Backbone bond lengths (Angstrom), bond angles and torsions (degrees), N, CA, C in turn:
res aa  C-N    CA-C-N  psi(-1)  N-CA   C-N-CA  omega(-1)  CA-C   N-CA-C  phi
1 X - - - 1.374 - - 1.542 110.54 -
2 X 1.238 118.14 152.66 1.413 120.03 -178.00 1.554 107.24 -80.74
3 X 1.393 113.45 147.53 1.412 117.85 178.64 1.554 107.12 -98.30
4 X 1.342 117.03 166.60 1.424 123.05 176.58 1.559 108.16 -64.96
5 X 1.345 117.74 155.76 1.362 124.21 172.91 1.530 113.64 -126.47
6 X 1.338 116.78 157.58 1.419 121.11 175.52 1.532 112.36 -128.47
7 X 1.231 118.65 124.67 1.432 125.59 -179.45 1.475 111.55 -116.78
8 X 1.319 119.45 135.37 1.400 121.26 177.63 1.537 109.69 -132.53
9 X 1.380 113.95 133.46 1.453 119.46 177.45 1.517 110.83 -157.65
10 X 1.298 115.32 131.03 1.423 124.63 177.88 1.542 117.74 39.58
11 X 1.289 111.42 57.41 1.481 119.06 175.97 1.578 117.05 86.02
12 X 1.351 114.05 -5.96 1.511 113.21 178.48 1.535 111.09 -115.20
13 X 1.245 112.34 152.49 1.468 117.91 -179.32 1.564 107.84 -124.64
14 X 1.260 118.75 126.80 1.435 124.86 177.00 1.553 110.60 -113.69
15 X 1.286 116.18 127.48 1.419 121.44 -178.57 1.572 107.84 -117.26
16 X 1.231 120.82 120.52 1.402 125.99 -178.68 1.535 109.91 -111.29
17 X 1.316 112.24 121.27 1.461 120.09 -178.72 1.556 107.31 -121.44
18 X 1.308 117.61 123.22 1.446 116.37 176.33 1.504 114.26 -74.95
19 X 1.340 116.47 128.97 1.413 124.24 -179.70 1.489 111.68 -158.33
20 X 1.277 118.43 168.02 1.420 123.87 178.11 1.505 106.59 -137.49
21 X 1.267 116.73 159.04 1.477 126.87 -177.86 1.606 106.64 -115.71
22 X 1.311 116.20 133.92 1.407 122.80 178.94 1.459 109.44 -135.33
23 X 1.286 119.59 149.28 1.419 126.48 174.05 1.465 111.19 -99.01
24 X 1.329 116.17 127.55 1.508 120.00 179.33 1.541 105.75 -132.33
25 X 1.244 121.34 122.20 1.406 122.60 -179.03 1.498 119.21 48.52
26 X 1.387 111.84 37.99 1.423 115.87 178.68 1.576 112.30 87.16
27 X 1.340 118.37 -8.61 1.411 119.73 178.69 1.549 113.06 -105.51
28 X 1.295 117.30 148.66 1.417 119.26 176.02 1.549 111.60 -91.54
29 X 1.327 117.77 129.55 1.493 120.14 -179.92 1.548 105.23 -113.41
30 X 1.283 112.16 150.02 1.504 119.46 165.31 1.467 106.03 -95.12
31 X 1.385 111.29 127.56 1.480 119.45 178.50 1.551 108.38 -105.48
32 X 1.382 114.56 120.63 1.474 117.69 -179.80 1.505 111.14 -71.63
33 X 1.347 115.17 167.23 1.512 119.20 175.70 1.487 114.66 -49.34
34 X 1.336 118.34 -31.05 1.498 121.05 -177.53 1.488 110.44 -81.58
35 X 1.342 119.56 -5.32 1.428 118.86 -179.04 1.523 113.10 95.57
36 X 1.292 115.33 -5.97 1.471 120.35 -177.31 1.577 108.81 -83.59
37 X 1.360 115.31 146.49 1.430 120.88 176.96 1.537 111.84 -103.99
38 X 1.380 112.99 27.60 1.457 116.26 -176.41 1.568 113.95 -66.52
39 X 1.312 117.77 -18.09 1.463 118.33 178.80 1.496 112.52 -71.68
40 X 1.282 115.11 -17.27 1.544 115.85 178.28 1.459 107.65 -123.22
41 X 1.359 119.94 84.49 1.457 118.89 -178.68 1.511 107.29 -62.75
42 X 1.383 113.40 151.66 1.462 120.24 -178.87 1.524 111.17 -64.53
43 X 1.268 117.21 134.21 1.405 121.39 176.04 1.513 113.25 -75.35
44 X 1.324 117.20 142.29 1.421 122.48 -178.83 1.556 106.57 -67.14
45 X 1.302 113.49 140.71 1.482 120.70 178.85 1.459 108.54 -104.49
46 X 1.361 115.10 97.97 1.455 121.59 179.64 1.492 110.13 -76.35
47 X 1.300 117.73 131.66 1.554 120.24 179.97 1.535 105.75 -93.40
48 X 1.361 114.33 103.46 1.395 118.85 -174.59 1.507 116.17 -62.65
49 X 1.350 116.59 -27.19 1.450 124.13 175.93 1.553 109.88 -62.83
50 X 1.345 112.35 -46.50 1.434 113.93 -178.76 1.554 114.52 -71.33
51 X 1.375 111.31 -36.04 1.506 113.06 174.18 1.584 113.95 -63.61
52 X 1.322 114.24 -33.77 1.460 118.44 177.71 1.463 111.00 -70.39
53 X 1.427 115.43 -41.40 1.560 114.99 179.96 1.511 108.03 -67.51
54 X 1.358 123.75 -36.96 1.428 124.69 176.38 1.550 111.44 -59.16
55 X 1.325 114.24 -45.13 1.469 117.64 178.99 1.547 110.65 -64.17
56 X 1.290 116.89 -42.96 1.465 120.10 178.60 1.570 111.86 -60.62
57 X 1.394 112.23 -43.13 1.443 116.72 -178.10 1.507 109.02 -57.18
58 X 1.404 114.01 -48.75 1.480 115.60 -172.17 1.612 109.88 -71.21
59 X 1.259 116.14 -36.30 1.437 119.63 178.40 1.555 111.54 -64.40
60 X 1.355 116.53 -41.93 1.480 119.04 177.80 1.519 109.31 -69.39
61 X 1.293 118.27 -37.32 1.483 121.03 176.34 1.494 113.51 -61.88
62 X 1.261 115.26 -38.58 1.456 122.21 177.73 1.527 109.46 -65.85
63 X 1.301 114.76 -43.35 1.498 121.98 179.27 1.522 111.31 -61.92
64 X 1.298 117.46 -37.97 1.463 121.79 -179.75 1.504 109.40 -75.40
65 X 1.383 117.57 -41.66 1.481 117.76 176.65 1.466 115.33 -65.00
66 X 1.308 117.49 -33.46 1.502 125.56 175.08 1.561 113.00 -69.14
67 X 1.356 115.84 -10.99 1.423 115.75 -179.62 1.540 113.22 83.44
68 X 1.285 117.37 4.36 1.518 120.08 178.99 1.438 108.90 -60.64
69 X 1.387 120.60 -38.69 1.479 123.52 173.86 1.526 106.09 -125.87
70 X 1.356 111.63 148.37 1.477 116.20 -179.95 1.508 111.02 -86.41
71 X 1.329 117.74 -36.75 1.462 120.45 -174.06 1.544 109.08 -131.54
72 X 1.316 113.64 164.28 1.475 119.05 173.26 1.525 109.74 -61.35
73 X 1.287 115.62 -36.91 1.541 117.23 179.98 1.503 110.23 -61.49
74 X 1.340 114.22 -43.25 1.571 120.03 179.38 1.602 107.26 -59.90
75 X 1.288 117.56 -45.26 1.411 121.86 178.02 1.491 113.43 -61.66
76 X 1.341 113.91 -46.78 1.506 118.43 179.30 1.542 111.62 -59.16
77 X 1.409 113.80 -41.72 1.472 118.23 -178.34 1.553 110.76 -65.02
78 X 1.352 117.97 -39.39 1.421 122.70 176.31 1.538 113.95 -66.99
79 X 1.274 116.58 -33.04 1.456 123.17 179.15 1.565 112.17 -89.64
80 X 1.329 115.12 -8.78 1.459 121.85 177.82 1.556 108.09 63.50
81 X 1.338 116.32 42.28 1.463 120.98 178.96 1.471 107.60 -131.29
82 X 1.355 115.87 158.41 1.473 124.77 -179.12 1.559 107.56 -63.69
83 X 1.309 115.59 133.69 1.485 119.65 179.14 1.494 114.21 -57.63
84 X 1.428 116.95 -38.45 1.414 116.94 -179.63 1.509 112.69 -63.41
85 X 1.340 115.12 -37.63 1.506 119.67 178.34 1.488 110.01 -63.88
86 X 1.312 118.82 -41.96 1.504 124.08 177.54 1.508 106.53 -58.80
87 X 1.344 121.96 -51.75 1.405 124.94 -178.92 1.554 111.97 -59.35
88 X 1.314 118.04 -36.57 1.463 118.95 179.35 1.503 113.05 -72.03
89 X 1.396 112.74 -39.76 1.449 115.39 175.91 1.523 115.14 -66.23
90 X 1.378 115.28 -35.06 1.449 118.76 -179.05 1.608 109.68 -64.54
91 X 1.319 115.08 -26.86 1.608 116.77 -179.95 1.518 108.75 -60.79
92 X 1.417 117.05 -22.84 1.469 116.30 -177.67 1.492 112.58 -64.64
93 X 1.361 117.61 -19.77 1.482 119.50 174.16 1.526 113.45 -66.89
94 X 1.290 115.18 -11.82 1.447 121.42 177.11 1.562 115.80 -88.15
95 X 1.330 117.27 -6.40 1.429 122.27 -179.40 1.550 112.06 -66.70
96 X 1.312 113.54 140.37 1.487 120.42 -179.69 1.506 106.67 -55.85
97 X 1.336 116.67 148.06 1.478 121.17 178.87 1.531 113.54 -60.50
98 X 1.333 117.74 -34.04 1.462 117.23 177.32 1.448 113.85 -68.29
99 X 1.363 116.11 -33.49 1.498 116.28 178.10 1.517 109.70 -71.14
100 X 1.354 117.25 -40.22 1.444 118.58 177.68 1.476 112.97 -59.08
101 X 1.316 115.47 -43.99 1.472 122.69 177.40 1.509 113.49 -61.48
102 X 1.292 115.04 -38.81 1.469 118.65 178.80 1.546 110.70 -68.13
103 X 1.300 114.84 -35.21 1.546 118.88 178.32 1.474 110.19 -72.31
104 X 1.321 117.53 -40.71 1.493 119.36 177.18 1.474 114.86 -66.45
105 X 1.357 118.55 -34.13 1.451 122.73 176.26 1.511 115.57 -85.55
106 X 1.311 113.93 -6.75 1.565 117.49 -177.06 1.474 111.53 76.04
107 X 1.301 121.70 23.20 1.435 124.14 -176.53 1.569 108.89 -99.47
108 X 1.234 121.59 -0.04 1.498 126.25 -179.55 1.504 107.60 -71.29
109 X 1.357 114.08 159.66 1.476 120.81 177.87 1.525 106.58 -83.44
110 X 1.335 119.98 110.37 1.411 120.93 -173.72 1.463 113.80 -69.89
111 X 1.284 119.90 -12.45 1.453 124.82 172.78 1.515 113.20 -79.88
112 X 1.257 114.55 -33.23 1.509 120.39 -174.90 1.574 110.84 -98.35
113 X 1.317 116.52 -40.35 1.436 118.73 -176.28 1.434 109.58 -108.57
114 X 1.323 117.93 105.95 1.404 127.34 -179.76 1.485 110.73 -128.59
115 X 1.309 120.05 156.17 1.415 119.12 178.93 1.514 116.70 -59.26
116 X 1.360 112.94 -37.81 1.529 118.31 175.39 1.475 109.94 -59.55
117 X 1.352 120.95 -43.31 1.468 121.83 178.49 1.493 112.67 -68.91
118 X 1.326 119.04 -37.45 1.436 121.98 179.17 1.562 112.48 -67.47
119 X 1.353 115.94 -21.03 1.447 119.85 179.97 1.583 110.72 -82.44
120 X 1.423 114.72 -12.09 1.402 118.38 172.48 1.485 112.81 -82.40
121 X 1.285 120.95 154.51 1.515 118.53 175.53 1.472 114.42 -52.88
122 X 1.346 117.16 141.83 1.434 123.97 177.54 1.469 107.37 -140.72
123 X 1.328 118.71 161.98 1.448 121.25 -179.25 1.520 111.30 -65.07
124 X 1.386 118.93 139.96 1.433 117.19 179.12 1.478 114.27 -87.37
125 X 1.413 116.64 -10.78 1.491 119.37 175.23 1.492 107.30 -78.28
126 X 1.246 116.82 122.20 1.497 123.53 -175.86 1.520 111.43 -51.47
127 X 1.331 116.81 -46.43 1.486 119.63 -175.28 1.543 110.46 -63.98
128 X 1.331 118.39 -23.12 1.472 121.86 -175.07 1.539 111.27 -93.76
129 X 1.295 117.88 -8.79 1.474 118.69 -176.94 1.486 115.11 -65.38
130 X 1.344 113.46 -42.77 1.502 116.89 172.18 1.560 113.03 51.29
131 X 1.299 117.10 30.27 1.448 121.63 176.42 1.438 111.88 -79.16
């Protein structure tokens, strides 16, 4: 493979680096001369639905703690949402901080950690969550 070259003339410097560009999954990647795409690390894929659910859960929890609503049913009526959905979303406030951080950063395993799976009962003890 060709190596990069440097040319200098009259105050300008030109650096030539052999590379190619490829599209993968709608993203452009820089491919190095060795064929590795290490120059373009994969971007995190943030699941906006999960982020929105986490935000809702914490907002609703704060509203309940502040006494704005007395019960989950009162909150659900005010939000015009099914009370069982509100209760399931509120459980997200019990997720371990490292799990929440991974979701917000898009570092979670999208095969294992999905909003549907988070809506199912999970252990409240952080060390047992194993998400």
